[in-house]
Backbone as JSON Lines, residues from 0, in Angstrom:
{"i":0,"aa":"V","n":[0.85,-1.18,0.0],"ca":[0.0,0.0,0.0],"c":[0.89,1.24,0.0]}
{"i":1,"aa":"N","n":[0.63,2.12,-0.91],"ca":[1.4,3.36,-0.99],"c":[0.66,4.45,-0.22]}
{"i":2,"aa":"Q","n":[1.12,4.72,1.01],"ca":[0.44,5.69,1.86],"c":[0.57,7.1,1.3]}
{"i":3,"aa":"S","n":[1.66,7.42,0.64],"ca":[1.83,8.76,0.08],"c":[0.77,9.04,-0.96]}
{"i":4,"aa":"R","n":[0.41,8.04,-1.76],"ca":[-0.61,8.23,-2.78],"c":[-1.95,8.58,-2.13]}
{"i":5,"aa":"Y","n":[-2.29,7.91,-1.0],"ca":[-3.54,8.22,-0.31],"c":[-3.54,9.66,0.18]}
{"i":6,"aa":"F","n":[-2.4,10.11,0.68],"ca":[-2.34,11.48,1.19],"c":[-2.53,12.48,0.06]}
{"i":7,"aa":"V","n":[-1.9,12.24,-1.08],"ca":[-2.03,13.15,-2.22],"c":[-3.48,13.22,-2.66]}
{"i":8,"aa":"L","n":[-4.18,12.09,-2.69],"ca":[-5.59,12.11,-3.06],"c":[-6.39,12.95,-2.07]}
{"i":9,"aa":"G","n":[-6.08,12.82,-0.78],"ca":[-6.79,13.6,0.23],"c":[-6.55,15.09,0.07]}
{"i":10,"aa":"V","n":[-5.34,15.49,-0.25],"ca":[-5.01,16.91,-0.4],"c":[-5.65,17.48,-1.64]}
{"i":11,"aa":"A","n":[-5.89,16.65,-2.64],"ca":[-6.43,17.14,-3.9],"c":[-7.91,17.54,-3.8]}
{"i":12,"aa":"I","n":[-8.57,17.18,-2.7],"ca":[-9.97,17.53,-2.52],"c":[-10.09,19.05,-2.39]}
{"i":13,"aa":"C","n":[-11.02,19.63,-3.11],"ca":[-11.25,21.07,-3.04],"c":[-12.18,21.36,-1.87]}
{"i":14,"aa":"L","n":[-11.7,22.12,-0.88],"ca":[-12.47,22.37,0.32],"c":[-12.96,23.81,0.38]}
{"i":15,"aa":"S","n":[-14.19,23.97,0.8],"ca":[-14.74,25.3,1.08],"c":[-14.08,25.82,2.35]}
{"i":16,"aa":"P","n":[-13.81,27.13,2.45],"ca":[-13.2,27.67,3.66],"c":[-14.04,27.42,4.92]}
{"i":17,"aa":"A","n":[-15.36,27.3,4.79],"ca":[-16.23,27.07,5.94],"c":[-16.28,25.6,6.35]}
{"i":18,"aa":"M","n":[-15.88,24.69,5.47],"ca":[-15.97,23.26,5.74],"c":[-14.77,22.82,6.57]}
{"i":19,"aa":"K","n":[-15.02,22.02,7.59],"ca":[-13.94,21.46,8.4],"c":[-13.84,19.98,8.12]}
{"i":20,"aa":"V","n":[-12.66,19.54,7.74],"ca":[-12.42,18.13,7.42],"c":[-11.2,17.67,8.19]}
{"i":21,"aa":"G","n":[-11.36,16.57,8.9],"ca":[-10.24,15.99,9.62],"c":[-9.75,14.75,8.92]}
{"i":22,"aa":"L","n":[-8.52,14.39,9.22],"ca":[-7.93,13.16,8.67],"c":[-7.48,12.25,9.81]}
{"i":23,"aa":"H","n":[-7.68,10.99,9.59],"ca":[-7.24,9.96,10.53],"c":[-5.88,9.47,10.06]}
{"i":24,"aa":"L","n":[-4.9,9.4,10.96],"ca":[-3.62,8.81,10.57],"c":[-3.88,7.37,10.11]}
{"i":25,"aa":"P","n":[-3.13,6.9,9.13],"ca":[-3.38,5.55,8.59],"c":[-2.81,4.46,9.48]}
{"i":26,"aa":"V","n":[-3.21,4.45,10.75],"ca":[-2.61,3.54,11.72],"c":[-2.98,2.08,11.51]}
{"i":27,"aa":"M","n":[-3.96,1.8,10.68],"ca":[-4.34,0.41,10.42],"c":[-3.65,-0.15,9.18]}
{"i":28,"aa":"V","n":[-2.84,0.68,8.53],"ca":[-2.13,0.24,7.33],"c":[-0.8,-0.36,7.75]}
{"i":29,"aa":"P","n":[-0.49,-1.59,7.34],"ca":[0.79,-2.2,7.72],"c":[1.98,-1.36,7.23]}
{"i":30,"aa":"G","n":[3.05,-1.39,8.0],"ca":[4.28,-0.72,7.58],"c":[4.39,0.72,8.04]}
{"i":31,"aa":"L","n":[3.48,1.18,8.85],"ca":[3.55,2.55,9.35],"c":[4.7,2.62,10.36]}
{"i":32,"aa":"D","n":[5.62,3.54,10.12],"ca":[6.78,3.67,11.0],"c":[6.92,5.12,11.46]}
{"i":33,"aa":"R","n":[7.98,5.41,12.19],"ca":[8.21,6.75,12.73],"c":[8.17,7.81,11.64]}
{"i":34,"aa":"E","n":[8.92,7.6,10.59],"ca":[9.02,8.59,9.52],"c":[7.64,8.89,8.91]}
{"i":35,"aa":"K","n":[6.86,7.85,8.66],"ca":[5.55,8.05,8.04],"c":[4.57,8.74,9.0]}
{"i":36,"aa":"I","n":[4.59,8.35,10.27],"ca":[3.7,8.98,11.25],"c":[4.01,10.47,11.35]}
{"i":37,"aa":"L","n":[5.28,10.81,11.46],"ca":[5.65,12.22,11.6],"c":[5.39,12.99,10.31]}
{"i":38,"aa":"R","n":[5.65,12.39,9.15],"ca":[5.39,13.07,7.88],"c":[3.9,13.34,7.69]}
{"i":39,"aa":"W","n":[3.07,12.32,7.95],"ca":[1.63,12.5,7.85],"c":[1.16,13.6,8.8]}
{"i":40,"aa":"S","n":[1.66,13.57,10.03],"ca":[1.25,14.55,11.03],"c":[1.59,15.96,10.58]}
{"i":41,"aa":"R","n":[2.8,16.17,10.1],"ca":[3.22,17.5,9.64],"c":[2.39,17.96,8.45]}
{"i":42,"aa":"R","n":[2.12,17.06,7.52],"ca":[1.37,17.44,6.33],"c":[-0.09,17.75,6.66]}
{"i":43,"aa":"I","n":[-0.67,17.01,7.57],"ca":[-2.04,17.32,8.0],"c":[-2.06,18.71,8.64]}
{"i":44,"aa":"D","n":[-1.06,18.99,9.45],"ca":[-0.98,20.29,10.12],"c":[-0.82,21.43,9.12]}
{"i":45,"aa":"E","n":[-0.07,21.19,8.05],"ca":[0.17,22.21,7.02],"c":[-1.02,22.37,6.08]}
{"i":46,"aa":"G","n":[-1.81,21.32,5.94],"ca":[-2.87,21.3,4.94],"c":[-4.12,22.03,5.38]}
{"i":47,"aa":"P","n":[-5.16,21.89,4.61],"ca":[-6.41,22.6,4.92],"c":[-7.26,21.88,5.97]}
{"i":48,"aa":"F","n":[-6.68,20.91,6.64],"ca":[-7.46,20.05,7.52],"c":[-7.61,20.64,8.92]}
{"i":49,"aa":"S","n":[-8.73,20.31,9.57],"ca":[-9.01,20.86,10.89],"c":[-8.55,19.95,12.02]}
{"i":50,"aa":"T","n":[-8.5,18.65,11.76],"ca":[-8.26,17.68,12.83],"c":[-7.38,16.54,12.35]}
{"i":51,"aa":"L","n":[-6.51,16.08,13.24],"ca":[-5.7,14.89,13.03],"c":[-6.16,13.89,14.09]}
{"i":52,"aa":"A","n":[-6.57,12.7,13.68],"ca":[-7.17,11.74,14.61],"c":[-6.47,10.39,14.56]}
{"i":53,"aa":"V","n":[-6.6,9.67,15.67],"ca":[-6.19,8.27,15.77],"c":[-7.29,7.51,16.5]}
{"i":54,"aa":"G","n":[-7.31,6.21,16.32],"ca":[-8.25,5.36,17.04],"c":[-7.49,4.31,17.81]}
{"i":55,"aa":"E","n":[-8.21,3.52,18.58],"ca":[-7.57,2.54,19.45],"c":[-7.99,1.13,19.1]}
{"i":56,"aa":"R","n":[-7.0,0.29,18.89],"ca":[-7.16,-1.17,18.8],"c":[-6.03,-1.78,19.6]}
{"i":57,"aa":"I","n":[-6.26,-2.9,20.2],"ca":[-5.23,-3.58,20.98],"c":[-4.71,-4.8,20.23]}
{"i":58,"aa":"N","n":[-5.61,-5.7,19.88],"ca":[-5.23,-6.96,19.25],"c":[-5.11,-6.78,17.74]}
{"i":59,"aa":"F","n":[-4.15,-5.93,17.34],"ca":[-3.96,-5.57,15.93],"c":[-2.56,-4.95,15.83]}
{"i":60,"aa":"P","n":[-1.87,-5.08,14.7],"ca":[-0.49,-4.57,14.62],"c":[-0.38,-3.07,14.35]}
{"i":61,"aa":"N","n":[-1.25,-2.27,14.94],"ca":[-1.19,-0.82,14.8],"c":[-0.41,-0.22,15.97]}
{"i":62,"aa":"P","n":[0.08,1.03,15.84],"ca":[0.75,1.65,16.97],"c":[-0.26,2.04,18.05]}
{"i":63,"aa":"E","n":[0.19,2.12,19.29],"ca":[-0.67,2.47,20.41],"c":[-1.14,3.91,20.25]}
{"i":64,"aa":"A","n":[-2.41,4.17,20.55],"ca":[-3.06,5.45,20.25],"c":[-2.48,6.63,21.03]}
{"i":65,"aa":"M","n":[-2.3,6.5,22.34],"ca":[-1.83,7.62,23.16],"c":[-0.42,8.03,22.76]}
{"i":66,"aa":"V","n":[0.43,7.06,22.54],"ca":[1.82,7.35,22.15],"c":[1.84,8.0,20.76]}
{"i":67,"aa":"T","n":[1.03,7.48,19.85],"ca":[0.99,8.02,18.49],"c":[0.5,9.46,18.47]}
{"i":68,"aa":"L","n":[-0.57,9.75,19.21],"ca":[-1.08,11.13,19.22],"c":[-0.11,12.06,19.94]}
{"i":69,"aa":"S","n":[0.63,11.55,20.91],"ca":[1.66,12.36,21.57],"c":[2.76,12.74,20.59]}
{"i":70,"aa":"A","n":[3.16,11.79,19.75],"ca":[4.17,12.1,18.72],"c":[3.64,13.15,17.77]}
{"i":71,"aa":"A","n":[2.37,13.04,17.38],"ca":[1.77,14.04,16.5],"c":[1.73,15.41,17.17]}
{"i":72,"aa":"A","n":[1.44,15.44,18.47],"ca":[1.4,16.71,19.21],"c":[2.75,17.41,19.18]}
{"i":73,"aa":"A","n":[3.82,16.62,19.2],"ca":[5.17,17.2,19.24],"c":[5.57,17.86,17.92]}
{"i":74,"aa":"V","n":[4.94,17.46,16.81],"ca":[5.36,18.0,15.51],"c":[4.29,18.84,14.82]}
{"i":75,"aa":"T","n":[3.2,19.15,15.54],"ca":[2.14,19.98,14.98],"c":[1.93,21.2,15.86]}
{"i":76,"aa":"E","n":[1.33,22.23,15.26],"ca":[1.07,23.47,16.0],"c":[-0.36,23.95,15.86]}
{"i":77,"aa":"R","n":[-1.03,23.64,14.77],"ca":[-2.31,24.25,14.43],"c":[-3.49,23.31,14.55]}
{"i":78,"aa":"V","n":[-3.37,22.15,13.98],"ca":[-4.49,21.24,13.8],"c":[-4.96,20.69,15.16]}
{"i":79,"aa":"A","n":[-6.28,20.51,15.3],"ca":[-6.82,19.87,16.49],"c":[-6.39,18.4,16.51]}
{"i":80,"aa":"L","n":[-6.18,17.86,17.69],"ca":[-5.8,16.46,17.84],"c":[-6.96,15.71,18.49]}
{"i":81,"aa":"A","n":[-7.27,14.54,17.96],"ca":[-8.44,13.83,18.46],"c":[-8.22,12.33,18.53]}
{"i":82,"aa":"F","n":[-8.81,11.75,19.54],"ca":[-8.96,10.3,19.57],"c":[-10.31,10.02,18.94]}
{"i":83,"aa":"G","n":[-10.3,9.32,17.79],"ca":[-11.56,8.96,17.17],"c":[-12.4,8.21,18.18]}
{"i":84,"aa":"V","n":[-11.81,7.23,18.8],"ca":[-12.42,6.56,19.95],"c":[-11.33,5.92,20.79]}
{"i":85,"aa":"L","n":[-11.32,6.26,22.07],"ca":[-10.6,5.49,23.08],"c":[-11.63,4.58,23.73]}
{"i":86,"aa":"V","n":[-11.29,3.34,23.9],"ca":[-12.22,2.38,24.49],"c":[-12.09,2.51,26.01]}
{"i":87,"aa":"L","n":[-12.84,3.44,26.57],"ca":[-12.68,3.84,27.96],"c":[-12.81,2.7,28.97]}
{"i":88,"aa":"P","n":[-13.74,1.74,28.83],"ca":[-13.82,0.68,29.84],"c":[-12.58,-0.22,29.9]}
{"i":89,"aa":"M","n":[-11.68,-0.12,28.94],"ca":[-10.43,-0.89,29.0],"c":[-9.37,-0.15,29.81]}
{"i":90,"aa":"H","n":[-9.63,1.1,30.22],"ca":[-8.64,1.93,30.9],"c":[-9.01,2.18,32.35]}
{"i":91,"aa":"R","n":[-8.01,2.55,33.14],"ca":[-8.23,3.02,34.49],"c":[-8.49,4.52,34.38]}
{"i":92,"aa":"P","n":[-9.67,4.99,34.75],"ca":[-10.06,6.37,34.46],"c":[-9.16,7.45,35.04]}
{"i":93,"aa":"V","n":[-8.65,7.28,36.26],"ca":[-7.81,8.33,36.84],"c":[-6.48,8.41,36.09]}
{"i":94,"aa":"L","n":[-5.88,7.28,35.8],"ca":[-4.64,7.29,35.03],"c":[-4.88,7.86,33.64]}
{"i":95,"aa":"L","n":[-5.98,7.49,33.01],"ca":[-6.3,8.03,31.69],"c":[-6.52,9.54,31.76]}
{"i":96,"aa":"A","n":[-7.18,10.02,32.82],"ca":[-7.37,11.47,32.99],"c":[-6.03,12.17,33.06]}
{"i":97,"aa":"K","n":[-5.09,11.59,33.78],"ca":[-3.74,12.18,33.9],"c":[-3.04,12.2,32.54]}
{"i":98,"aa":"Q","n":[-3.11,11.09,31.82],"ca":[-2.47,11.02,30.5],"c":[-3.09,12.05,29.55]}
{"i":99,"aa":"L","n":[-4.41,12.15,29.53],"ca":[-5.08,13.08,28.63],"c":[-4.81,14.53,29.02]}
{"i":100,"aa":"A","n":[-4.76,14.83,30.32],"ca":[-4.44,16.19,30.76],"c":[-3.01,16.55,30.34]}
{"i":101,"aa":"T","n":[-2.1,15.6,30.47],"ca":[-0.72,15.84,30.05],"c":[-0.65,16.11,28.56]}
{"i":102,"aa":"L","n":[-1.36,15.31,27.78],"ca":[-1.38,15.52,26.33],"c":[-2.02,16.85,25.98]}
{"i":103,"aa":"D","n":[-3.06,17.25,26.71],"ca":[-3.7,18.53,26.47],"c":[-2.73,19.68,26.73]}
{"i":104,"aa":"V","n":[-1.9,19.55,27.76],"ca":[-0.87,20.55,28.03],"c":[0.16,20.57,26.91]}
{"i":105,"aa":"L","n":[0.62,19.39,26.52],"ca":[1.67,19.3,25.49],"c":[1.22,19.84,24.14]}
{"i":106,"aa":"C","n":[-0.05,19.7,23.82],"ca":[-0.53,20.17,22.51],"c":[-1.13,21.57,22.59]}
{"i":107,"aa":"G","n":[-1.06,22.2,23.75],"ca":[-1.54,23.56,23.87],"c":[-3.05,23.68,23.85]}
{"i":108,"aa":"G","n":[-3.76,22.66,24.33],"ca":[-5.22,22.73,24.41],"c":[-5.93,22.4,23.12]}
{"i":109,"aa":"R","n":[-5.31,21.61,22.26],"ca":[-5.94,21.25,20.98],"c":[-6.59,19.88,21.01]}
{"i":110,"aa":"L","n":[-6.75,19.28,22.18],"ca":[-7.18,17.88,22.28],"c":[-8.69,17.72,22.38]}
{"i":111,"aa":"S","n":[-9.22,16.74,21.65],"ca":[-10.61,16.3,21.74],"c":[-10.57,14.79,21.94]}
{"i":112,"aa":"V","n":[-11.42,14.28,22.82],"ca":[-11.37,12.86,23.17],"c":[-12.69,12.18,22.83]}
{"i":113,"aa":"G","n":[-12.67,11.31,21.84],"ca":[-13.81,10.46,21.56],"c":[-13.69,9.21,22.41]}
{"i":114,"aa":"V","n":[-14.76,8.83,23.08],"ca":[-14.76,7.62,23.91],"c":[-15.92,6.73,23.51]}
{"i":115,"aa":"G","n":[-15.73,5.45,23.72],"ca":[-16.77,4.48,23.44],"c":[-16.47,3.19,24.15]}
{"i":116,"aa":"V","n":[-17.28,2.16,23.88],"ca":[-17.07,0.86,24.52],"c":[-16.38,-0.13,23.59]}
{"i":117,"aa":"G","n":[-16.21,0.23,22.34],"ca":[-15.57,-0.69,21.4],"c":[-16.51,-1.83,21.05]}
{"i":118,"aa":"G","n":[-16.14,-2.58,20.08],"ca":[-16.98,-3.69,19.65],"c":[-16.22,-4.99,19.54]}
{"i":119,"aa":"R","n":[-15.02,-5.03,20.12],"ca":[-14.18,-6.22,19.95],"c":[-13.81,-6.81,21.3]}
{"i":120,"aa":"R","n":[-14.46,-7.9,21.64],"ca":[-14.17,-8.59,22.89],"c":[-12.68,-8.96,22.97]}
{"i":121,"aa":"E","n":[-12.09,-9.32,21.84],"ca":[-10.69,-9.77,21.85],"c":[-9.74,-8.68,22.35]}
{"i":122,"aa":"D","n":[-10.05,-7.4,22.1],"ca":[-9.2,-6.33,22.61],"c":[-9.24,-6.3,24.13]}
{"i":123,"aa":"Y","n":[-10.41,-6.46,24.71],"ca":[-10.55,-6.53,26.17],"c":[-9.77,-7.73,26.72]}
{"i":124,"aa":"E","n":[-9.98,-8.87,26.1],"ca":[-9.35,-10.09,26.6],"c":[-7.84,-10.04,26.49]}
{"i":125,"aa":"A","n":[-7.32,-9.4,25.45],"ca":[-5.88,-9.33,25.26],"c":[-5.18,-8.59,26.4]}
{"i":126,"aa":"I","n":[-5.87,-7.63,27.03],"ca":[-5.24,-6.89,28.12],"c":[-5.82,-7.24,29.49]}
{"i":127,"aa":"G","n":[-6.69,-8.23,29.54],"ca":[-7.25,-8.67,30.82],"c":[-8.33,-7.75,31.35]}
{"i":128,"aa":"A","n":[-9.0,-6.99,30.48],"ca":[-10.09,-6.12,30.91],"c":[-11.42,-6.87,30.83]}
{"i":129,"aa":"V","n":[-12.38,-6.41,31.6],"ca":[-13.68,-7.07,31.69],"c":[-14.58,-6.61,30.54]}
{"i":130,"aa":"Y","n":[-15.11,-7.57,29.82],"ca":[-16.08,-7.32,28.75],"c":[-17.4,-7.92,29.19]}
{"i":131,"aa":"D","n":[-18.34,-7.07,29.62],"ca":[-19.58,-7.58,30.18],"c":[-20.74,-6.67,29.82]}
{"i":132,"aa":"R","n":[-21.89,-6.88,30.44],"ca":[-23.1,-6.1,30.16],"c":[-23.06,-4.69,30.76]}
{"i":133,"aa":"R","n":[-22.04,-4.38,31.54],"ca":[-21.94,-3.08,32.18],"c":[-21.03,-2.11,31.42]}
{"i":134,"aa":"L","n":[-20.71,-2.39,30.18],"ca":[-19.78,-1.53,29.44],"c":[-20.26,-0.08,29.38]}
{"i":135,"aa":"L","n":[-21.53,0.14,29.05],"ca":[-22.03,1.52,28.95],"c":[-22.02,2.2,30.32]}
{"i":136,"aa":"S","n":[-22.38,1.48,31.36],"ca":[-22.34,2.07,32.71],"c":[-20.91,2.4,33.1]}
{"i":137,"aa":"R","n":[-19.98,1.51,32.81],"ca":[-18.58,1.77,33.15],"c":[-18.02,2.92,32.32]}
{"i":138,"aa":"L","n":[-18.47,3.06,31.08],"ca":[-18.07,4.19,30.26],"c":[-18.51,5.5,30.92]}
{"i":139,"aa":"E","n":[-19.78,5.57,31.31],"ca":[-20.3,6.78,31.95],"c":[-19.59,7.07,33.27]}
{"i":140,"aa":"E","n":[-19.34,6.05,34.06],"ca":[-18.62,6.23,35.33],"c":[-17.2,6.72,35.07]}
{"i":141,"aa":"G","n":[-16.57,6.2,34.03],"ca":[-15.21,6.62,33.7],"c":[-15.15,8.08,33.29]}
{"i":142,"aa":"V","n":[-16.11,8.51,32.48],"ca":[-16.16,9.92,32.08],"c":[-16.33,10.81,33.3]}
{"i":143,"aa":"A","n":[-17.25,10.44,34.2],"ca":[-17.48,11.23,35.41],"c":[-16.21,11.31,36.27]}
{"i":144,"aa":"T","n":[-15.5,10.19,36.38],"ca":[-14.27,10.16,37.16],"c":[-13.21,11.06,36.53]}
{"i":145,"aa":"M","n":[-13.06,11.0,35.21],"ca":[-12.07,11.86,34.56],"c":[-12.39,13.33,34.77]}
{"i":146,"aa":"R","n":[-13.65,13.69,34.64],"ca":[-14.03,15.1,34.83],"c":[-13.79,15.55,36.28]}
{"i":147,"aa":"R","n":[-14.01,14.66,37.23],"ca":[-13.71,15.01,38.63],"c":[-12.2,15.23,38.82]}
{"i":148,"aa":"A","n":[-11.4,14.37,38.2],"ca":[-9.94,14.53,38.3],"c":[-9.51,15.85,37.67]}
{"i":149,"aa":"W","n":[-10.06,16.17,36.5],"ca":[-9.7,17.42,35.82],"c":[-10.16,18.65,36.6]}
{"i":150,"aa":"A","n":[-11.22,18.49,37.41],"ca":[-11.71,19.6,38.23],"c":[-10.89,19.8,39.5]}
{"i":151,"aa":"G","n":[-9.92,18.91,39.72],"ca":[-9.05,19.05,40.88],"c":[-9.56,18.38,42.14]}
{"i":152,"aa":"E","n":[-10.58,17.53,42.02],"ca":[-11.09,16.83,43.2],"c":[-10.05,15.83,43.72]}
{"i":153,"aa":"I","n":[-10.06,15.6,45.0],"ca":[-9.23,14.56,45.6],"c":[-9.87,13.21,45.25]}
{"i":154,"aa":"M","n":[-9.08,12.31,44.71],"ca":[-9.63,11.09,44.12],"c":[-9.73,9.9,45.07]}
{"i":155,"aa":"G","n":[-9.52,10.11,46.36],"ca":[-9.69,9.01,47.29],"c":[-9.37,9.44,48.7]}
{"i":156,"aa":"P","n":[-9.81,8.66,49.69],"ca":[-9.54,9.01,51.09],"c":[-8.04,8.94,51.39]}
{"i":157,"aa":"G","n":[-7.59,9.92,52.17],"ca":[-6.19,9.93,52.58],"c":[-5.23,10.48,51.53]}
{"i":158,"aa":"I","n":[-5.72,10.84,50.37],"ca":[-4.85,11.38,49.32],"c":[-4.67,12.87,49.58]}
{"i":159,"aa":"L","n":[-3.45,13.35,49.52],"ca":[-3.14,14.71,49.95],"c":[-3.41,15.79,48.92]}
{"i":160,"aa":"G","n":[-3.45,15.45,47.65],"ca":[-3.64,16.48,46.65],"c":[-4.3,15.93,45.4]}
{"i":161,"aa":"P","n":[-4.67,16.83,44.49],"ca":[-5.32,16.4,43.25],"c":[-4.34,15.74,42.28]}
{"i":162,"aa":"V","n":[-4.92,15.04,41.34],"ca":[-4.14,14.45,40.25],"c":[-3.81,15.58,39.28]}
{"i":163,"aa":"G","n":[-2.59,15.71,38.91],"ca":[-2.19,16.75,37.95],"c":[-1.6,16.1,36.73]}
{"i":164,"aa":"P","n":[-1.29,16.88,35.72],"ca":[-1.38,18.33,35.67],"c":[-2.81,18.8,35.39]}
{"i":165,"aa":"E","n":[-3.02,20.09,35.59],"ca":[-4.3,20.67,35.22],"c":[-4.36,20.76,33.71]}
{"i":166,"aa":"P","n":[-5.43,20.3,33.07],"ca":[-5.51,20.38,31.61],"c":[-5.42,21.84,31.14]}
{"i":167,"aa":"R","n":[-4.96,22.01,29.94],"ca":[-4.89,23.36,29.36],"c":[-6.3,23.92,29.14]}
{"i":168,"aa":"Q","n":[-7.23,23.07,28.72],"ca":[-8.62,23.49,28.52],"c":[-9.35,23.44,29.86]}
{"i":169,"aa":"A","n":[-10.02,24.51,30.21],"ca":[-10.76,24.55,31.47],"c":[-11.76,23.4,31.53]}
{"i":170,"aa":"G","n":[-11.69,22.62,32.59],"ca":[-12.6,21.48,32.74],"c":[-12.14,20.25,31.99]}
{"i":171,"aa":"G","n":[-11.04,20.36,31.27],"ca":[-10.52,19.22,30.51],"c":[-10.94,19.25,29.06]}
{"i":172,"aa":"P","n":[-10.37,18.38,28.25],"ca":[-10.73,18.33,26.83],"c":[-12.2,17.96,26.64]}
{"i":173,"aa":"E","n":[-12.75,18.38,25.51],"ca":[-14.12,17.96,25.22],"c":[-14.15,16.44,25.09]}
{"i":174,"aa":"I","n":[-15.27,15.87,25.51],"ca":[-15.44,14.42,25.42],"c":[-16.59,14.14,24.47]}
{"i":175,"aa":"M","n":[-16.25,13.47,23.38],"ca":[-17.23,13.12,22.36],"c":[-17.57,11.63,22.51]}
{"i":176,"aa":"L","n":[-18.79,11.29,22.2],"ca":[-19.23,9.9,22.27],"c":[-19.08,9.25,20.91]}
{"i":177,"aa":"G","n":[-18.37,8.13,20.89],"ca":[-18.3,7.31,19.69],"c":[-19.35,6.22,19.8]}
{"i":178,"aa":"A","n":[-20.47,6.37,19.11],"ca":[-21.57,5.42,19.24],"c":[-22.34,5.32,17.94]}
{"i":179,"aa":"L","n":[-22.96,4.17,17.72],"ca":[-23.78,3.93,16.53],"c":[-25.24,3.66,16.86]}
{"i":180,"aa":"F","n":[-25.51,3.13,18.04],"ca":[-26.84,2.65,18.35],"c":[-27.65,3.67,19.16]}
{"i":181,"aa":"P","n":[-28.96,3.73,18.92],"ca":[-29.8,4.73,19.6],"c":[-29.7,4.7,21.12]}
{"i":182,"aa":"Q","n":[-29.63,3.52,21.72],"ca":[-29.55,3.44,23.18],"c":[-28.3,4.15,23.69]}
{"i":183,"aa":"S","n":[-27.16,3.91,23.04],"ca":[-25.91,4.55,23.45],"c":[-25.97,6.05,23.25]}
{"i":184,"aa":"I","n":[-26.54,6.48,22.14],"ca":[-26.63,7.91,21.85],"c":[-27.54,8.61,22.87]}
{"i":185,"aa":"R","n":[-28.66,7.98,23.21],"ca":[-29.56,8.56,24.22],"c":[-28.85,8.72,25.56]}
{"i":186,"aa":"R","n":[-28.12,7.68,25.95],"ca":[-27.39,7.76,27.23],"c":[-26.3,8.83,27.16]}
{"i":187,"aa":"G","n":[-25.6,8.87,26.04],"ca":[-24.51,9.84,25.89],"c":[-24.98,11.28,25.88]}
{"i":188,"aa":"A","n":[-26.24,11.52,25.5],"ca":[-26.78,12.88,25.48],"c":[-26.72,13.52,26.86]}
{"i":189,"aa":"R","n":[-26.65,12.71,27.9],"ca":[-26.6,13.26,29.28],"c":[-25.23,13.79,29.63]}
{"i":190,"aa":"W","n":[-24.16,13.28,28.99],"ca":[-22.82,13.65,29.44],"c":[-21.85,14.03,28.34]}
{"i":191,"aa":"A","n":[-22.1,13.66,27.11],"ca":[-21.14,13.92,26.02],"c":[-21.24,15.35,25.52]}
{"i":192,"aa":"D","n":[-20.12,15.87,25.04],"ca":[-20.1,17.2,24.4],"c":[-20.54,17.12,22.95]}
{"i":193,"aa":"G","n":[-20.63,15.91,22.41],"ca":[-21.05,15.72,21.02],"c":[-20.83,14.27,20.62]}
{"i":194,"aa":"I","n":[-21.06,13.98,19.36],"ca":[-20.89,12.63,18.81],"c":[-19.69,12.66,17.87]}
{"i":195,"aa":"S","n":[-18.81,11.67,18.02],"ca":[-17.66,11.6,17.11],"c":[-17.86,10.53,16.07]}
C-alpha cells in the first residue's frame, strides 16, 4: 500500500473555507513507522485540515493510540488532535485522565477525546479487561471520574492532593461519544459534548 498516494488524493480535494475536514492517521495500514507517522502529522498540520485523529485497537499490529497522538502533538502546532475513539472501559479512568491532561498541556489545548465501549471482545481479553453487560455504565462512570480529576477533586480518602497536571482546557478536553446505536446515543446525550 502506498500511503503517500492516499495522502495526495486527500489533499487534492477542493475544500470550502467554511468546511472542516479531519484526517485519521493511517494507523491500520501495515508498515507505518516513525518517519511516516511524523510526515503525515506535519502534512495534515500544514494542509487545509481541521483535525488529526487516531483510534484505538489492541489486538492488531497498529501503533498504540496515546503514544501516536503524543508524537503528532510534538510536531504539529495548528491542527486539532483527536482520539476517534478510546475504548474507555479498558482503561483506568484516573490514570487516563492524567495522561489526557498531560497531552492537552503538550498540545496547547488542541485535544478532543472520543470515547466508546468498542466492539471487539478480543481487545478486552488481550489486556485482561472485563467485557460484560456493564460496558455503557462503566463508560459513563469513567467519564465522570475523569471530569472530577480534571476539576481538581481529591480522588480518594487519605490522598493529599489532586491528580495533575491541570488540563490546558478549562474542565478538561471535550469528550465526544463514539456510538452507533440509539440506546448509546440517548445515554450519551446526558454527558457527552457531542458525537464523534
